[in-house]
C-alpha positions in Angstrom: 113.3 90.1 92.2 112.3 93.0 90.1 108.6 91.7 90.3 108.4 91.9 93.6 110.2 95.6 93.4 108.2 96.6 91.2 104.8 95.9 93.5 106.7 96.7 96.4 107.1 100.3 94.7 103.3 99.9 93.4 102.3 99.1 97.1 104.3 102.2 98.6 103.2 104.7 95.3 99.6 103.3 96.1 99.7 104.1 100.0 100.9 107.5 99.5 98.3 108.4 97.3 96.0 107.3 100.2 98.0 109.1 102.7 98.2 111.8 101.0 94.2 112.2 100.2 92.9 111.2 103.7 95.7 114.5 105.4 93.6 117.1 104.4 90.3 116.1 105.2 91.7 116.1 109.1 92.0 119.8 110.2 95.3 121.2 111.8 94.0 122.5 115.3 92.3 119.2 115.7 95.3 117.6 115.1 97.6 119.3 117.2 94.7 119.2 120.2 93.9 115.3 120.1 97.6 115.5 120.2 98.4 117.4 123.6 95.5 115.9 125.1 96.9 112.4 124.3 99.8 113.5 125.9 98.1 115.2 128.8 96.4 112.0 129.8 99.2 109.3 128.7 101.5 111.4 131.7 98.5 111.2 134.3 98.7 107.8 133.5 102.4 107.4 133.5 102.6 109.1 136.9 100.4 106.5 139.1 102.6 103.6 140.8 101.5 100.7 138.4 102.2 101.7 135.3 105.5 103.9 136.6 107.0 100.8 138.1 106.2 98.7 134.9 107.7 101.1 133.0 111.0 101.4 134.6 111.2 97.6 135.0 110.7 97.4 131.4 113.3 99.9 131.0 115.4 98.3 133.1 114.8 94.7 131.3 115.4 96.3 128.0 118.9 98.0 129.6 120.3 93.8 129.6 
């Protein structure tokens, strides 16, 4: 159990260091712009009848 815990901690630390190395390479305005465009596209797609209906069916099914 201790070996598994230490391996998991080592993996998390490695992922954290990899993430921290990659984050500065993404400019903040580009990330915000991509999020805005992605949200706009998702909204346009979900407002059409078929995906909207499927989304409502999914939410209804999930409620049960």
